[in-house]
All heavy atoms as TSV, in Angstrom:
chain	resi	resn	atom	element	x	y	z
A	1	MET	N	N	-7.220	47.356	11.566
A	1	MET	CA	C	-7.844	47.744	10.398
A	1	MET	C	C	-8.324	49.308	10.600
A	1	MET	O	O	-8.811	49.473	11.774
A	1	MET	CB	C	-9.144	46.850	10.158
A	1	MET	CG	C	-9.540	46.985	8.730
A	1	MET	SD	S	-10.789	45.635	8.339
A	1	MET	CE	C	-9.857	44.918	7.071
A	2	ALA	N	N	-8.390	49.969	9.504
A	2	ALA	CA	C	-8.667	51.337	9.624
A	2	ALA	C	C	-10.221	51.556	9.610
A	2	ALA	O	O	-10.961	50.668	9.098
A	2	ALA	CB	C	-8.174	52.081	8.349
A	3	GLU	N	N	-10.695	52.598	10.140
A	3	GLU	CA	C	-12.147	52.995	10.127
A	3	GLU	C	C	-12.495	53.554	8.845
A	3	GLU	O	O	-11.745	54.314	8.182
A	3	GLU	CB	C	-12.365	54.106	11.207
A	3	GLU	CG	C	-13.867	54.328	11.448
A	3	GLU	CD	C	-14.018	55.392	12.499
A	3	GLU	OE1	O	-13.164	55.588	13.338
A	3	GLU	OE2	O	-15.063	56.056	12.445
A	4	ILE	N	N	-13.631	53.055	8.352
A	4	ILE	CA	C	-14.211	53.518	7.032
A	4	ILE	C	C	-14.978	54.760	7.258
A	4	ILE	O	O	-15.818	54.958	8.143
A	4	ILE	CB	C	-15.214	52.380	6.486
A	4	ILE	CG1	C	-14.406	51.057	6.298
A	4	ILE	CG2	C	-15.795	52.857	5.204
A	4	ILE	CD1	C	-15.258	49.906	5.844
A	5	VAL	N	N	-14.542	55.729	6.503
A	5	VAL	CA	C	-15.081	57.000	6.478
A	5	VAL	C	C	-15.895	57.315	5.170
A	5	VAL	O	O	-15.366	57.137	4.122
A	5	VAL	CB	C	-13.980	58.094	6.664
A	5	VAL	CG1	C	-14.632	59.563	6.707
A	5	VAL	CG2	C	-13.250	57.786	7.943
A	6	ASN	N	N	-17.172	57.786	5.348
A	6	ASN	CA	C	-17.896	58.230	4.246
A	6	ASN	C	C	-17.506	59.673	3.980
A	6	ASN	O	O	-17.631	60.552	4.626
A	6	ASN	CB	C	-19.441	58.160	4.560
A	6	ASN	CG	C	-20.278	58.520	3.432
A	6	ASN	OD1	O	-19.859	59.284	2.488
A	6	ASN	ND2	N	-21.430	58.019	3.405
A	7	LEU	N	N	-16.849	59.843	2.776
A	7	LEU	CA	C	-16.205	61.110	2.299
A	7	LEU	C	C	-17.310	62.193	2.135
A	7	LEU	O	O	-17.040	63.375	2.502
A	7	LEU	CB	C	-15.456	60.977	1.097
A	7	LEU	CG	C	-14.149	60.080	1.177
A	7	LEU	CD1	C	-13.453	59.913	-0.055
A	7	LEU	CD2	C	-13.239	60.544	2.301
A	8	ARG	N	N	-18.467	61.885	1.647
A	8	ARG	CA	C	-19.426	62.866	1.444
A	8	ARG	C	C	-19.892	63.428	2.837
A	8	ARG	O	O	-20.032	64.571	3.030
A	8	ARG	CB	C	-20.703	62.194	0.780
A	8	ARG	CG	C	-21.815	63.177	0.577
A	8	ARG	CD	C	-22.950	62.497	-0.156
A	8	ARG	NE	N	-23.384	61.200	0.282
A	8	ARG	CZ	C	-24.106	60.915	1.322
A	8	ARG	NH1	N	-24.774	61.939	1.994
A	8	ARG	NH2	N	-24.441	59.715	1.797
A	9	ARG	N	N	-20.071	62.439	3.815
A	9	ARG	CA	C	-20.580	62.954	5.137
A	9	ARG	C	C	-19.465	63.751	5.817
A	9	ARG	O	O	-19.784	64.802	6.541
A	9	ARG	CB	C	-20.937	61.678	6.048
A	9	ARG	CG	C	-22.185	61.137	5.595
A	9	ARG	CD	C	-22.614	60.140	6.616
A	9	ARG	NE	N	-23.778	59.410	6.148
A	9	ARG	CZ	C	-24.272	58.207	6.540
A	9	ARG	NH1	N	-23.488	57.561	7.519
A	9	ARG	NH2	N	-25.324	57.729	6.119
A	10	ALA	N	N	-18.275	63.339	5.729
A	10	ALA	CA	C	-17.062	64.094	6.261
A	10	ALA	C	C	-16.973	65.459	5.728
A	10	ALA	O	O	-16.761	66.450	6.409
A	10	ALA	CB	C	-15.836	63.270	6.028
A	11	ARG	N	N	-17.234	65.583	4.374
A	11	ARG	CA	C	-17.109	66.896	3.732
A	11	ARG	C	C	-18.140	67.849	4.170
A	11	ARG	O	O	-17.965	69.039	4.441
A	11	ARG	CB	C	-17.055	66.664	2.169
A	11	ARG	CG	C	-16.853	67.876	1.395
A	11	ARG	CD	C	-16.657	67.630	-0.051
A	11	ARG	NE	N	-17.624	66.750	-0.657
A	11	ARG	CZ	C	-17.317	65.475	-1.091
A	11	ARG	NH1	N	-16.179	65.012	-1.080
A	11	ARG	NH2	N	-18.313	64.794	-1.688
A	12	LYS	N	N	-19.384	67.226	4.316
A	12	LYS	CA	C	-20.562	68.091	4.669
A	12	LYS	C	C	-20.405	68.461	6.184
A	12	LYS	O	O	-20.711	69.554	6.577
A	12	LYS	CB	C	-21.844	67.257	4.558
A	12	LYS	CG	C	-22.240	67.215	3.008
A	12	LYS	CD	C	-23.621	66.619	2.922
A	12	LYS	CE	C	-24.078	66.600	1.462
A	12	LYS	NZ	N	-25.412	66.139	1.316
A	13	ALA	N	N	-19.890	67.526	6.944
A	13	ALA	CA	C	-19.693	67.899	8.396
A	13	ALA	C	C	-18.672	69.059	8.488
A	13	ALA	O	O	-18.787	69.981	9.354
A	13	ALA	CB	C	-19.198	66.680	9.173
A	14	LYS	N	N	-17.530	68.952	7.694
A	14	LYS	CA	C	-16.514	69.950	7.842
A	14	LYS	C	C	-17.157	71.311	7.273
A	14	LYS	O	O	-16.825	72.430	7.864
A	14	LYS	CB	C	-15.407	69.625	6.816
A	14	LYS	CG	C	-14.237	70.614	6.909
A	14	LYS	CD	C	-13.050	70.162	5.978
A	14	LYS	CE	C	-11.963	71.089	6.143
A	14	LYS	NZ	N	-10.835	70.775	5.114
A	15	ALA	N	N	-17.924	71.320	6.247
A	15	ALA	CA	C	-18.628	72.562	5.761
A	15	ALA	C	C	-19.443	73.119	6.825
A	15	ALA	O	O	-19.481	74.369	6.996
A	15	ALA	CB	C	-19.346	72.235	4.540
A	16	ARG	N	N	-20.238	72.268	7.542
A	16	ARG	CA	C	-21.074	72.756	8.668
A	16	ARG	C	C	-20.302	73.493	9.826
A	16	ARG	O	O	-20.612	74.492	10.238
A	16	ARG	CB	C	-21.832	71.647	9.342
A	16	ARG	CG	C	-23.079	71.333	8.508
A	16	ARG	CD	C	-24.067	70.419	9.393
A	16	ARG	NE	N	-23.549	69.111	9.508
A	16	ARG	CZ	C	-23.623	68.097	8.698
A	16	ARG	NH1	N	-24.324	68.292	7.585
A	16	ARG	NH2	N	-23.096	66.960	9.035
A	17	VAL	N	N	-19.177	72.897	10.083
A	17	VAL	CA	C	-18.217	73.498	11.143
A	17	VAL	C	C	-17.748	74.789	10.683
A	17	VAL	O	O	-17.717	75.831	11.375
A	17	VAL	CB	C	-17.107	72.534	11.423
A	17	VAL	CG1	C	-15.994	73.209	12.397
A	17	VAL	CG2	C	-17.654	71.328	12.130
A	18	ASN	N	N	-17.279	74.856	9.425
A	18	ASN	CA	C	-16.785	76.097	8.831
A	18	ASN	C	C	-17.936	77.285	8.694
A	18	ASN	O	O	-17.622	78.378	9.068
A	18	ASN	CB	C	-16.274	75.919	7.391
A	18	ASN	CG	C	-14.887	75.175	7.464
A	18	ASN	OD1	O	-14.217	75.160	8.613
A	18	ASN	ND2	N	-14.546	74.591	6.410
A	19	ALA	N	N	-19.193	76.757	8.333
A	19	ALA	CA	C	-20.234	77.689	8.240
A	19	ALA	C	C	-20.597	78.270	9.710
A	19	ALA	O	O	-20.889	79.489	9.772
A	19	ALA	CB	C	-21.459	77.056	7.764
A	20	GLU	N	N	-20.518	77.439	10.704
A	20	GLU	CA	C	-20.871	77.896	12.050
A	20	GLU	C	C	-19.746	78.841	12.544
A	20	GLU	O	O	-20.086	79.900	13.207
A	20	GLU	CB	C	-20.932	76.647	12.985
A	20	GLU	CG	C	-21.299	77.026	14.479
A	20	GLU	CD	C	-22.771	77.698	14.483
A	20	GLU	OE1	O	-23.596	77.362	13.623
A	20	GLU	OE2	O	-22.910	78.479	15.513
A	21	ALA	N	N	-18.517	78.542	12.262
A	21	ALA	CA	C	-17.445	79.502	12.568
A	21	ALA	C	C	-17.672	80.978	11.967
A	21	ALA	O	O	-17.452	81.944	12.502
A	21	ALA	CB	C	-16.131	78.915	12.176
A	22	ASP	N	N	-18.030	80.893	10.549
A	22	ASP	CA	C	-18.254	82.113	9.872
A	22	ASP	C	C	-19.396	82.902	10.531
A	22	ASP	O	O	-19.442	84.147	10.725
A	22	ASP	CB	C	-18.639	81.826	8.561
A	22	ASP	CG	C	-17.345	81.427	7.724
A	22	ASP	OD1	O	-16.280	81.615	8.194
A	22	ASP	OD2	O	-17.594	80.931	6.559
A	23	ALA	N	N	-20.519	82.100	10.934
A	23	ALA	CA	C	-21.711	82.763	11.532
A	23	ALA	C	C	-21.297	83.376	12.837
A	23	ALA	O	O	-21.761	84.485	13.217
A	23	ALA	CB	C	-22.736	81.743	11.719
A	24	ASN	N	N	-20.444	82.679	13.647
A	24	ASN	CA	C	-20.006	83.274	14.897
A	24	ASN	C	C	-19.251	84.567	14.722
A	24	ASN	O	O	-19.443	85.530	15.379
A	24	ASN	CB	C	-19.199	82.342	15.733
A	24	ASN	CG	C	-20.100	81.220	16.357
A	24	ASN	OD1	O	-21.248	81.461	16.598
A	24	ASN	ND2	N	-19.513	80.009	16.561
A	25	ALA	N	N	-18.459	84.592	13.684
A	25	ALA	CA	C	-17.654	85.757	13.455
A	25	ALA	C	C	-18.519	86.860	12.997
A	25	ALA	O	O	-18.366	88.022	13.344
A	25	ALA	CB	C	-16.602	85.420	12.263
A	26	ASN	N	N	-19.543	86.641	12.221
A	26	ASN	CA	C	-20.465	87.666	11.752
A	26	ASN	C	C	-21.296	88.197	12.971
A	26	ASN	O	O	-21.606	89.302	13.018
A	26	ASN	CB	C	-21.371	87.151	10.659
A	26	ASN	CG	C	-20.706	87.118	9.319
A	26	ASN	OD1	O	-19.750	87.758	9.068
A	26	ASN	ND2	N	-21.211	86.213	8.463
A	27	ARG	N	N	-21.608	87.302	13.863
A	27	ARG	CA	C	-22.426	87.670	15.089
A	27	ARG	C	C	-21.566	88.746	15.875
A	27	ARG	O	O	-22.128	89.783	16.401
A	27	ARG	CB	C	-22.857	86.535	15.923
A	27	ARG	CG	C	-23.889	85.724	15.356
A	27	ARG	CD	C	-24.230	84.585	16.323
A	27	ARG	NE	N	-25.073	83.643	15.632
A	27	ARG	CZ	C	-24.626	82.355	15.352
A	27	ARG	NH1	N	-23.476	82.097	15.765
A	27	ARG	NH2	N	-25.408	81.549	14.724
A	28	VAL	N	N	-20.265	88.419	15.991
A	28	VAL	CA	C	-19.401	89.373	16.765
A	28	VAL	C	C	-19.334	90.716	15.992
A	28	VAL	O	O	-19.368	91.724	16.651
A	28	VAL	CB	C	-18.008	88.749	17.006
A	28	VAL	CG1	C	-17.025	89.741	17.526
A	28	VAL	CG2	C	-18.239	87.501	17.949
A	29	GLN	N	N	-19.093	90.606	14.720
A	29	GLN	CA	C	-18.803	91.780	13.956
A	29	GLN	C	C	-20.150	92.688	13.820
A	29	GLN	O	O	-19.974	93.872	13.880
A	29	GLN	CB	C	-18.290	91.472	12.538
A	29	GLN	CG	C	-17.788	92.685	11.813
A	29	GLN	CD	C	-17.224	92.256	10.483
A	29	GLN	OE1	O	-17.099	91.027	10.181
A	29	GLN	NE2	N	-16.755	93.209	9.732
A	30	PHE	N	N	-21.222	92.030	13.411
A	30	PHE	CA	C	-22.436	92.841	13.083
A	30	PHE	C	C	-23.494	92.803	13.935
A	30	PHE	O	O	-24.468	93.575	14.015
A	30	PHE	CB	C	-23.039	92.327	11.668
A	30	PHE	CG	C	-21.912	92.424	10.524
A	30	PHE	CD1	C	-21.441	91.317	10.054
A	30	PHE	CD2	C	-21.719	93.693	10.119
A	30	PHE	CE1	C	-20.515	91.550	8.944
A	30	PHE	CE2	C	-20.786	93.825	8.993
A	30	PHE	CZ	C	-20.284	92.729	8.500
A	31	GLY	N	N	-23.434	91.886	14.944
A	31	GLY	CA	C	-24.676	91.707	15.834
A	31	GLY	C	C	-24.742	92.704	16.941
A	31	GLY	O	O	-23.742	93.146	17.454
A	32	ARG	N	N	-26.045	93.169	17.160
A	32	ARG	CA	C	-26.228	94.099	18.294
A	32	ARG	C	C	-27.552	93.583	18.906
A	32	ARG	O	O	-28.367	93.016	18.346
A	32	ARG	CB	C	-26.518	95.509	17.597
A	32	ARG	CG	C	-25.317	96.102	16.922
A	32	ARG	CD	C	-25.513	97.579	16.556
A	32	ARG	NE	N	-26.806	97.842	15.931
A	32	ARG	CZ	C	-27.327	98.985	15.823
A	32	ARG	NH1	N	-26.708	100.124	16.261
A	32	ARG	NH2	N	-28.557	99.165	15.267
A	33	THR	N	N	-27.522	93.961	20.203
A	33	THR	CA	C	-28.811	93.542	20.875
A	33	THR	C	C	-29.958	94.417	20.531
A	33	THR	O	O	-29.859	95.532	19.938
A	33	THR	CB	C	-28.503	93.690	22.437
A	33	THR	OG1	O	-28.203	95.036	22.750
A	33	THR	CG2	C	-27.301	92.830	22.872
A	34	LYS	N	N	-31.101	94.051	20.871
A	34	LYS	CA	C	-32.319	94.765	20.596
A	34	LYS	C	C	-32.300	96.105	21.314
A	34	LYS	O	O	-32.677	97.169	20.706
A	34	LYS	CB	C	-33.584	93.971	21.021
A	34	LYS	CG	C	-34.890	94.611	20.637
A	34	LYS	CD	C	-36.063	93.739	21.021
A	34	LYS	CE	C	-37.348	94.454	20.521
A	34	LYS	NZ	N	-38.474	93.480	20.823
A	35	ALA	N	N	-31.790	96.118	22.515
A	35	ALA	CA	C	-31.697	97.484	23.269
A	35	ALA	C	C	-30.796	98.409	22.445
A	35	ALA	O	O	-30.988	99.528	22.420
A	35	ALA	CB	C	-31.184	97.213	24.674
A	36	GLU	N	N	-29.631	97.944	22.028
A	36	GLU	CA	C	-28.740	98.790	21.262
A	36	GLU	C	C	-29.414	99.355	20.030
A	36	GLU	O	O	-29.232	100.560	19.719
A	36	GLU	CB	C	-27.432	97.989	20.890
A	36	GLU	CG	C	-26.592	97.642	22.069
A	36	GLU	CD	C	-25.439	96.733	21.754
A	36	GLU	OE1	O	-25.562	95.994	20.690
A	36	GLU	OE2	O	-24.455	96.742	22.390
A	37	ARG	N	N	-30.106	98.440	19.313
A	37	ARG	CA	C	-30.793	98.924	18.086
A	37	ARG	C	C	-31.912	99.981	18.397
A	37	ARG	O	O	-31.959	101.069	17.649
A	37	ARG	CB	C	-31.418	97.828	17.261
A	37	ARG	CG	C	-30.480	96.879	16.628
A	37	ARG	CD	C	-31.140	95.943	15.638
A	37	ARG	NE	N	-32.212	95.118	16.275
A	37	ARG	CZ	C	-32.106	93.938	16.827
A	37	ARG	NH1	N	-30.950	93.331	16.810
A	37	ARG	NH2	N	-33.181	93.419	17.364
A	38	GLN	N	N	-32.681	99.782	19.519
A	38	GLN	CA	C	-33.653	100.785	19.893
A	38	GLN	C	C	-33.038	102.041	20.317
A	38	GLN	O	O	-33.576	103.117	20.014
A	38	GLN	CB	C	-34.444	100.157	21.066
A	38	GLN	CG	C	-35.376	99.039	20.492
A	38	GLN	CD	C	-36.159	98.404	21.654
A	38	GLN	OE1	O	-35.784	98.506	22.853
A	38	GLN	NE2	N	-37.305	97.774	21.367
A	39	LEU	N	N	-31.897	102.057	21.007
A	39	LEU	CA	C	-31.228	103.160	21.498
A	39	LEU	C	C	-30.768	103.990	20.240
A	39	LEU	O	O	-30.988	105.198	20.213
A	39	LEU	CB	C	-30.029	102.819	22.451
A	39	LEU	CG	C	-29.284	104.055	22.853
A	39	LEU	CD1	C	-30.012	104.926	23.777
A	39	LEU	CD2	C	-28.000	103.576	23.712
A	40	THR	N	N	-30.181	103.338	19.310
A	40	THR	CA	C	-29.624	104.104	18.186
A	40	THR	C	C	-30.836	104.678	17.372
A	40	THR	O	O	-30.740	105.865	16.905
A	40	THR	CB	C	-29.022	103.070	17.212
A	40	THR	OG1	O	-27.903	102.468	17.992
A	40	THR	CG2	C	-28.361	103.702	15.981
A	41	LYS	N	N	-31.906	103.949	17.307
A	41	LYS	CA	C	-33.124	104.458	16.483
A	41	LYS	C	C	-33.671	105.630	17.315
A	41	LYS	O	O	-33.997	106.747	16.765
A	41	LYS	CB	C	-34.186	103.393	16.416
A	41	LYS	CG	C	-35.393	103.832	15.751
A	41	LYS	CD	C	-36.467	102.690	15.738
A	41	LYS	CE	C	-37.675	103.179	14.965
A	41	LYS	NZ	N	-38.791	102.210	15.010
A	42	ALA	N	N	-33.671	105.614	18.551
A	42	ALA	CA	C	-34.226	106.739	19.357
A	42	ALA	C	C	-33.299	107.964	19.274
A	42	ALA	O	O	-33.776	109.061	19.119
A	42	ALA	CB	C	-34.416	106.400	20.925
A	43	GLU	N	N	-32.007	107.684	19.315
A	43	GLU	CA	C	-31.145	108.844	19.159
A	43	GLU	C	C	-31.292	109.487	17.783
A	43	GLU	O	O	-31.190	110.776	17.652
A	43	GLU	CB	C	-29.663	108.415	19.292
A	43	GLU	CG	C	-29.324	108.110	20.814
A	43	GLU	CD	C	-28.048	107.386	21.023
A	43	GLU	OE1	O	-27.467	106.969	19.942
A	43	GLU	OE2	O	-27.544	107.391	22.079
A	44	LYS	N	N	-31.384	108.705	16.807
A	44	LYS	CA	C	-31.572	109.150	15.410
A	44	LYS	C	C	-32.780	110.126	15.230
A	44	LYS	O	O	-32.828	111.203	14.663
A	44	LYS	CB	C	-31.578	108.000	14.408
A	44	LYS	CG	C	-31.743	108.458	12.919
A	44	LYS	CD	C	-31.775	107.202	12.058
A	44	LYS	CE	C	-31.998	107.667	10.591
A	44	LYS	NZ	N	-32.211	106.446	9.671
A	45	GLU	N	N	-33.913	109.500	15.802
A	45	GLU	CA	C	-35.204	110.232	15.661
A	45	GLU	C	C	-35.134	111.607	16.486
A	45	GLU	O	O	-35.610	112.624	16.010
A	45	GLU	CB	C	-36.381	109.346	16.271
A	45	GLU	CG	C	-36.765	108.292	15.475
A	45	GLU	CD	C	-37.668	107.263	15.920
A	45	GLU	OE1	O	-38.037	107.376	17.194
A	45	GLU	OE2	O	-38.112	106.421	15.333
A	46	ALA	N	N	-34.370	111.625	17.614
A	46	ALA	CA	C	-34.315	112.803	18.377
A	46	ALA	C	C	-33.492	113.815	17.654
A	46	ALA	O	O	-33.792	115.119	17.567
A	46	ALA	CB	C	-33.672	112.506	19.760
A	47	ALA	N	N	-32.385	113.399	16.957
A	47	ALA	CA	C	-31.579	114.313	16.228
A	47	ALA	C	C	-32.398	114.892	14.970
A	47	ALA	O	O	-32.302	116.050	14.731
A	47	ALA	CB	C	-30.379	113.521	15.644
A	48	GLU	N	N	-33.230	114.040	14.280
A	48	GLU	CA	C	-34.122	114.511	13.246
A	48	GLU	C	C	-35.050	115.593	13.764
A	48	GLU	O	O	-35.274	116.574	13.057
A	48	GLU	CB	C	-34.760	113.403	12.603
A	48	GLU	CG	C	-33.893	112.581	11.724
A	48	GLU	CD	C	-34.608	111.395	11.248
A	48	GLU	OE1	O	-35.805	111.208	11.383
A	48	GLU	OE2	O	-33.956	110.518	10.525
A	49	ARG	N	N	-35.677	115.253	14.930
A	49	ARG	CA	C	-36.586	116.297	15.494
A	49	ARG	C	C	-35.938	117.664	15.816
A	49	ARG	O	O	-36.515	118.694	15.521
A	49	ARG	CB	C	-37.288	115.743	16.708
A	49	ARG	CG	C	-38.376	114.784	16.417
A	49	ARG	CD	C	-39.246	114.508	17.698
A	49	ARG	NE	N	-38.463	114.125	18.908
A	49	ARG	CZ	C	-38.050	112.763	19.164
A	49	ARG	NH1	N	-38.526	111.864	18.396
A	49	ARG	NH2	N	-37.319	112.670	20.195
A	50	LYS	N	N	-34.717	117.516	16.355
A	50	LYS	CA	C	-34.172	118.787	16.624
A	50	LYS	C	C	-33.619	119.521	15.286
A	50	LYS	O	O	-33.843	120.755	15.346
A	50	LYS	CB	C	-32.773	118.330	17.422
A	50	LYS	CG	C	-31.956	119.564	17.864
A	50	LYS	CD	C	-30.738	119.111	18.578
A	50	LYS	CE	C	-29.954	120.361	18.942
A	50	LYS	NZ	N	-28.740	120.003	19.774
A	51	LEU	N	N	-33.291	118.768	14.392
A	51	LEU	CA	C	-32.962	119.444	13.123
A	51	LEU	C	C	-34.188	120.163	12.421
A	51	LEU	O	O	-34.164	121.297	11.986
A	51	LEU	CB	C	-32.338	118.419	12.043
A	51	LEU	CG	C	-31.925	118.985	10.799
A	51	LEU	CD1	C	-30.852	120.063	10.890
A	51	LEU	CD2	C	-31.514	117.886	9.852
A	52	ASP	N	N	-35.312	119.410	12.499
A	52	ASP	CA	C	-36.486	119.984	11.957
A	52	ASP	C	C	-37.061	121.201	12.708
A	52	ASP	O	O	-37.531	122.102	12.182
A	52	ASP	CB	C	-37.610	118.821	11.815
A	52	ASP	CG	C	-37.364	117.787	10.810
A	52	ASP	OD1	O	-36.579	118.115	9.911
A	52	ASP	OD2	O	-38.015	116.697	10.991
A	53	GLY	N	N	-36.714	121.175	14.056
A	53	GLY	CA	C	-37.144	122.290	14.878
A	53	GLY	C	C	-36.324	123.569	14.560
A	53	GLY	O	O	-36.822	124.629	14.846
A	54	HIS	N	N	-35.295	123.423	13.974
A	54	HIS	CA	C	-34.334	124.577	13.640
A	54	HIS	C	C	-34.324	125.098	12.240
A	54	HIS	O	O	-33.696	125.923	11.816
A	54	HIS	CB	C	-32.874	124.241	14.047
A	54	HIS	CG	C	-32.625	124.285	15.511
A	54	HIS	ND1	N	-32.813	123.078	16.220
A	54	HIS	CD2	C	-32.144	125.228	16.299
A	54	HIS	CE1	C	-32.493	123.422	17.530
A	54	HIS	NE2	N	-32.077	124.594	17.643
A	55	LYS	N	N	-35.304	124.438	11.503
A	55	LYS	CA	C	-35.398	124.883	10.022
A	55	LYS	C	C	-36.140	126.195	10.000
A	55	LYS	O	O	-36.993	126.455	10.756
A	55	LYS	CB	C	-36.219	123.760	9.312
A	55	LYS	CG	C	-35.461	122.600	8.969
A	55	LYS	CD	C	-36.120	121.608	8.081
A	55	LYS	CE	C	-35.271	120.413	7.725
A	55	LYS	NZ	N	-36.051	119.478	6.853
A	56	ARG	N	N	-35.749	126.952	9.015
A	56	ARG	CA	C	-36.345	128.232	8.706
A	56	ARG	C	C	-37.558	128.146	7.794
A	56	ARG	O	O	-37.570	127.305	6.915
A	56	ARG	CB	C	-35.417	129.277	8.175
A	56	ARG	CG	C	-34.278	129.524	9.108
A	56	ARG	CD	C	-33.433	130.495	8.460
A	56	ARG	NE	N	-33.997	131.761	8.100
A	56	ARG	CZ	C	-33.478	132.665	7.399
A	56	ARG	NH1	N	-32.262	132.640	7.048
A	56	ARG	NH2	N	-34.206	133.868	7.188
A	57	ASN	N	N	-38.580	128.866	7.996
A	57	ASN	CA	C	-39.650	128.906	7.119
A	57	ASN	C	C	-39.699	130.202	6.345
A	57	ASN	O	O	-40.149	131.279	6.794
A	57	ASN	CB	C	-41.112	128.793	7.933
A	57	ASN	CG	C	-41.250	127.511	8.527
A	57	ASN	OD1	O	-40.764	126.444	7.987
A	57	ASN	ND2	N	-42.004	127.367	9.515
A	58	ASP	N	N	-39.140	130.181	5.137
A	58	ASP	CA	C	-38.982	131.270	4.343
A	58	ASP	C	C	-40.193	131.658	3.499
A	58	ASP	O	O	-40.299	132.592	2.897
A	58	ASP	CB	C	-37.760	131.198	3.486
A	58	ASP	CG	C	-36.489	131.325	4.203
A	58	ASP	OD1	O	-36.412	131.934	5.240
A	58	ASP	OD2	O	-35.438	130.725	3.634
A	59	ASP	N	N	-41.234	130.696	3.490
A	59	ASP	CA	C	-42.354	130.901	2.685
A	59	ASP	C	C	-43.468	131.650	3.342
A	59	ASP	O	O	-44.502	131.915	2.756
A	59	ASP	CB	C	-42.897	129.624	2.154
A	59	ASP	CG	C	-43.284	128.581	3.315
A	59	ASP	OD1	O	-42.584	128.781	4.457
A	59	ASP	OD2	O	-44.050	127.749	3.184
A	60	ILE	N	N	-43.318	132.045	4.581
A	60	ILE	CA	C	-44.266	132.861	5.339
A	60	ILE	C	C	-44.103	134.402	4.923
A	60	ILE	O	O	-43.124	134.991	4.925
A	60	ILE	CB	C	-44.059	132.690	6.868
A	60	ILE	CG1	C	-44.198	131.211	7.234
A	60	ILE	CG2	C	-45.020	133.653	7.552
A	60	ILE	CD1	C	-43.982	130.998	8.690
A	61	ASP	N	N	-45.235	134.982	4.477
A	61	ASP	CA	C	-45.182	136.429	4.078
A	61	ASP	C	C	-45.375	137.240	5.316
A	61	ASP	O	O	-46.220	137.068	6.159
A	61	ASP	CB	C	-46.318	136.678	3.148
A	61	ASP	CG	C	-46.278	136.013	1.903
A	61	ASP	OD1	O	-45.079	135.822	1.429
A	61	ASP	OD2	O	-47.242	135.647	1.214
A	62	GLU	N	N	-44.331	138.177	5.463
A	62	GLU	CA	C	-44.412	138.977	6.681
A	62	GLU	C	C	-44.580	140.429	6.286
A	62	GLU	O	O	-44.265	140.974	5.332
A	62	GLU	CB	C	-43.107	138.880	7.430
A	62	GLU	CG	C	-43.024	137.483	8.128
A	62	GLU	CD	C	-41.753	137.344	9.023
A	62	GLU	OE1	O	-41.185	138.400	9.404
A	62	GLU	OE2	O	-41.328	136.309	9.107
């Protein structure tokens, strides 16, 4: 005799497996470690400071 399968549970289980696979793909594509995010932020701030340091002040009367 065949095993009885609850179709609602089987459908939800399949959806969970698909959602987990999508989540893993997104982690690989978009995920970065905390150290990587901090490094990027520090580099961005350093670049902004360097740019601000090279700005001219034309409003000073000489």
